[in-house]
N, C-alpha and C positions, 0 to 999 in steps of 0.2 A: 350510175350509182351516186346517191347523195352523200356528201361529207357528213361526219358526225357533227351535230349541233350542240353547242354549249347553251344551256338554258337554265334560267332561274324562274321559279314559280312561287308566289306567296299570296297570302290574304291580307287585306287591309280592311279596316272598318271606318265608317263615317261617324265621328264623335257625336254623342248626344242623341242618337236615334234609338227608338224603341218601337217595334222590335229592331234588333241590330241589323244595319245595312252592311253587307259584306261585299267587297270588291276583290275578285281574284285578278292578279297581274301576272304577266309573263315578260321576261326580258331575254333576248337571244343575242348570239354573237354575230349573226348575219341576217340580212333582210329575208323574211320568209312569209309565206301565206300559210297560216295554220288553221286547222279545223280543231275545235275543242268539243269535248263531251264532258258535261259536268253533272254529277248526281249528288244530291243532298239527302241524307237519310237521318231521320230523327225518331227516337223511340223513348217513350216515357209513360207516366201515369195516364196521360190523355190518349195514348194509343201510338200508332205507327204512322209516319207520313214520309213520302218521298217526292222529290222534285227532280226532273230531268231537264237539262237545257243543252242545246248544242248551237254551234255557229261557226263562223269563219272570221278571222282577223288578219290584218296585214301588219306584221311586226317589223319595225325598223331596228337595225342592229344597235344595241346598246341603249335603247330607249324603252322604258317600261310601257306596256300596253295593257289596258284593262280588257278583260275578256267579257265581262258582264257585270251585273249588279243584282243582288238578291237580298231579301230580308229574311232573317231567321229569328223566330221568337222561341226562346228556351225557358223552361221552368226548372226549378231546383230538381236535380236528380235525372234530368233528361240526358240520354246519350245521343250524340249527334256528330256526324262526320261529313266531310265534303270530299268527293273523289273527282279528280280532274285528269282527263286523258287528252294529250295533244298529238296531233297527226300532221305530217307534212307530206304532200304527194301521196296520200293514202297509207303511209307508213307511220306506225306509232313511234313518236320521238320521246315520249315520257309519260309516266303515270305517277300521280301524286295523291296522297291522302292527308287531310288536315282535320283536326278536331275543330268543331264550330267555335268561333270566338264567342265569348260571353260578355 
């Protein structure tokens, strides 16, 4: 049985980019090989769009690790969110939802 993992997940952006480049990060309290599933959902006047990404990262305890990098172009009035699910050894360790940065 795996011990409970303490984990922080957040989004950062790369300044001055249009569309906005978003970088999700994870920081754990112990070394771990994590699988991530990320979904971006955007709805607005121009319609609905969704992006799915997944992958694996090796996280070092106490060190932020970028999961991926994606660009999100938003118009006034668009609804947008980013869902991230992190797994270790096939077990879900955390699920997170963020509003898309503007």
